[in-house]
C-alpha positions in Angstrom: -46.0 0.7 -64.4 -45.8 -1.4 -61.3 -43.3 -0.8 -58.4 -40.2 -3.4 -58.3 -39.5 -4.9 -54.9 -36.1 -3.5 -55.0 -33.7 -1.9 -57.8 -30.3 -3.0 -58.1 -28.0 -1.5 -60.2 -23.9 -2.1 -60.6 -21.8 0.9 -62.3 -21.8 4.8 -62.1 -24.1 4.6 -65.4 -26.4 2.3 -64.2 -26.3 4.1 -60.5 -27.7 7.6 -62.1 -30.7 5.7 -63.8 -31.4 3.5 -60.5 -31.6 7.2 -58.9 -33.8 8.3 -61.6 -36.3 5.5 -61.2 -36.3 5.7 -57.5 -37.0 9.5 -57.4 -40.1 8.9 -59.6 -41.7 6.6 -57.7 -40.8 8.7 -54.4 -42.8 11.5 -56.4 -45.7 9.5 -56.2 -45.4 8.5 -52.6 -43.9 5.1 -53.4 -40.4 3.8 -51.6 -38.5 1.7 -53.3 -35.5 0.6 -52.0 -32.2 0.7 -54.2 -29.3 -0.9 -53.7 -25.7 -0.5 -55.8 -22.8 -2.6 -56.2 -19.5 -0.6 -57.0 -18.3 3.0 -55.9 -20.7 5.1 -57.7 -18.3 8.1 -57.0 -20.9 10.4 -55.3 -23.2 10.4 -51.6 -23.7 7.1 -50.0 -27.2 8.8 -48.8 -28.5 8.3 -52.3 -28.5 5.0 -52.2 -30.6 2.6 -49.0 -27.6 0.2 -49.3 -24.0 0.1 -51.1 -22.4 -3.0 -51.6 -18.6 -2.0 -51.9 -15.2 -3.9 -51.9 -13.2 -4.1 -48.6 -10.2 -2.7 -50.8 -12.5 0.4 -51.5 -11.9 1.4 -47.6 -15.3 2.8 -47.2 -17.6 2.6 -44.6 -20.8 3.6 -43.5 -24.4 2.9 -41.7 -25.8 2.2 -45.4 -22.2 0.4 -46.5 -21.7 -3.3 -46.4 -18.0 -4.2 -47.6 -17.1 -7.3 -48.7 -14.0 -9.0 -49.5 -12.4 -9.3 -53.7 -15.5 -9.1 -55.9 -18.7 -10.3 -56.3 -19.1 -13.8 -58.8 -20.9 -17.1 -59.3 -18.5 -19.5 -58.3 -18.9 -20.3 -55.0 -18.5 -24.0 -53.2 -21.9 -25.1 -54.5 -20.3 -24.5 -58.0 -17.2 -26.1 -57.5 -19.2 -29.4 -56.0 -21.3 -29.4 -59.1 -19.1 -28.7 -62.0 -15.9 -30.7 -60.4 -17.1 -34.4 -61.9 -19.0 -32.9 -64.6 -16.2 -33.3 -66.8 -13.8 -36.8 -66.0 -10.6 -37.0 -67.3 -9.8 -32.8 -67.9 -7.6 -32.4 -65.5 -5.2 -29.6 -66.5 -1.8 -29.5 -64.8 -0.8 -25.6 -65.2 -3.3 -22.6 -66.4 -2.5 -19.5 -67.6 -5.2 -17.1 -67.2 -3.5 -13.6 -68.9 -5.9 -10.6 -68.1 -4.7 -7.1 -69.4 -1.3 -6.3 -68.1 0.5 -3.5 -69.2 2.5 -3.7 -72.7 6.2 -4.0 -70.9 5.0 -7.0 -69.0 4.9 -9.0 -72.5 8.1 -7.8 -73.4 10.5 -7.9 -70.0 8.9 -10.6 -68.0 6.6 -13.0 -70.2 9.0 -15.2 -71.3 10.7 -15.4 -68.2 7.7 -16.6 -66.7 6.4 -19.2 -69.1 10.2 -20.8 -68.7 9.5 -21.2 -65.0 5.9 -22.4 -65.5 7.3 -25.0 -67.3 10.0 -26.3 -65.4 7.3 -26.5 -62.5 5.3 -28.4 -64.9 8.0 -31.1 -65.6 8.2 -29.1 -69.2 4.8 -30.5 -69.7 2.0 -28.7 -71.7 0.4 -25.5 -70.6 -3.3 -24.1 -71.0 -3.1 -20.8 -72.0 -6.5 -17.9 -71.7 -6.8 -15.1 -72.6 -9.3 -12.8 -71.0 -11.8 -11.0 -73.6 -10.1 -7.7 -72.8 -7.0 -8.5 -73.9 -5.8 -6.6 -76.9 -5.3 -8.8 -80.1 -1.8 -7.5 -80.8 -0.6 -9.1 -77.8 -1.4 -12.4 -79.3 1.7 -12.7 -81.9 4.2 -12.6 -79.3 2.3 -14.9 -76.4 1.7 -17.3 -79.9 5.8 -17.1 -80.0 6.7 -18.4 -77.2 3.7 -21.3 -77.2 4.5 -25.2 -78.2 2.9 -27.0 -80.3 1.7 -29.8 -77.5 0.2 -26.3 -75.9 -3.4 -25.4 -75.8 -4.7 -22.2 -76.0 -7.6 -19.7 -76.0 -8.4 -16.6 -77.3 -11.2 -15.9 -78.8 -14.8 -18.0 -80.1 -12.3 -18.5 -83.5 -10.4 -20.9 -80.9 -13.4 -22.8 -79.7 -15.1 -22.5 -76.3 -13.8 -21.0 -73.8 -12.0 -23.0 -71.4 -11.7 -20.8 -68.0 -14.4 -22.6 -66.1 -12.7 -25.9 -66.8 -9.7 -24.6 -65.6 -11.3 -23.2 -62.3 -12.6 -26.7 -62.2 -9.5 -28.6 -63.0 -6.3 -26.9 -62.9 -3.9 -27.9 -60.4 -2.2 -25.6 -60.4 -3.1 -22.0 -61.6 -1.3 -19.0 -62.9 -3.2 -15.6 -63.2 -2.5 -12.0 -64.2 -2.5 -9.4 -61.1 -4.1 -6.5 -63.1 -7.8 -8.1 -62.5 -9.0 -8.2 -59.1 -11.8 -10.2 -60.4 -10.0 -13.0 -62.3 -7.7 -13.5 -59.0 -10.8 -13.8 -56.9 -12.1 -16.3 -59.1 -9.3 -18.0 -59.4 -8.8 -17.9 -55.2 -12.2 -19.3 -55.0 -10.9 -22.8 -56.6 -9.3 -25.9 -54.3 -5.6 -25.6 -56.2 -2.4 -23.4 -56.0 -2.8 -19.9 -57.0 0.3 -18.0 -58.0 0.2 -14.3 -59.5 1.9 -12.8 -62.2 2.7 -9.6 -63.7 2.7 -7.9 -59.8 5.5 -5.3 -60.7 3.1 -4.1 -62.8 0.4 -2.8 -60.0 0.6 0.5 -59.1 -3.3 1.4 -57.8 -3.0 1.6 -53.9 -6.5 -0.1 -53.7 -5.4 -3.0 -56.4 -2.5 -3.7 -53.7 -4.6 -3.8 -51.0 -6.8 -6.9 -52.5 -3.5 -8.5 -53.4 -2.4 -7.8 -49.5 -5.9 -9.0 -48.6 -5.2 -12.4 -50.1 -1.8 -13.0 -49.3 -2.6 -16.3 -47.7 -4.1 -17.1 -50.7 -1.1 -16.8 -53.1 1.6 -19.3 -53.9 5.4 -17.9 -55.5 7.4 -20.0 -57.9 9.7 -21.3 -54.6 6.8 -22.2 -52.6 3.9 -23.9 -53.8 1.5 -24.8 -51.1 -2.0 -25.8 -50.9 -4.8 -23.4 -49.6 -6.5 -24.6 -46.6 -9.3 -22.7 -47.8 -11.0 -20.6 -50.8 -11.1 -17.1 -50.6 -14.4 -15.6 -48.6 -17.4 -15.9 -51.0 -18.4 -11.8 -51.5 -22.0 -13.1 -51.6 -22.9 -14.8 -48.6 -21.0 -12.0 -46.8 -23.2 -9.7 -48.2 -26.6 -11.8 -48.0 -25.7 -12.8 -43.9 -24.6 -9.4 -43.4 -27.4 -7.5 -40.4 -27.8 -4.6 -42.6 -28.9 -6.7 -45.6 -31.2 -8.9 -43.6 -32.8 -5.3 -42.2 -33.4 -4.0 -45.8 -34.5 -7.3 -47.2 -37.0 -7.7 -44.2 -38.5 -4.0 -44.2 -42.1 -3.4 -45.0 -41.3 -1.6 -48.5 -39.3 -4.1 -49.7 -42.4 -6.0 -51.0 -44.2 -2.6 -51.1 -46.7 -2.7 -48.7 -45.9 0.5 -46.7 
């Protein structure tokens, strides 16, 4: 087996696999750099480089902190896709992850009324995350009108999520998913968070606070001056990443 240039893993299970593989090569006298994404919940010294979101509040000589989450929606992606579907503008889009069930019972109906008022009572586009349990679909659909569009699974056609990022004029997203919030914040349009009262995790709250300038509330809709910071650019331009990338063993020459 030829040694790879680098091992990249993400998540705790993959971290263990990556450590095992890199250790096998080490026994053969071959150094293979191991980069791990997200907190592996063990010692940072087990990795050549750890890529952790800023809201984890971890630091170290082999740790790179980045804003939000890693996703593919950078400015180049938006420039390529904004003109790809002319005439596809969406006035208001609602992206629903998997907030606690009490949100659906206590707040969703009131939020939809506010969104319709802001949308001049026009139709809405609703997109559910694959993580959204099916038992929430009946109460959600009961609040929608015939002229609203929705997607909750493949049976509803093509997933409109990427079209929403490109063409919605205002995005409303439930705050349970850091990744969804960060992807929506990469757009150029106002983003309003839903279900924030149900966020209890201090780490989760730190992320929301860090991008506080990017969120619009229902009363004050502000057009963003700039997109949220792009994680991959922060990582690639970090001196620690460049040092590892240019180290002799990154090409197995050492």
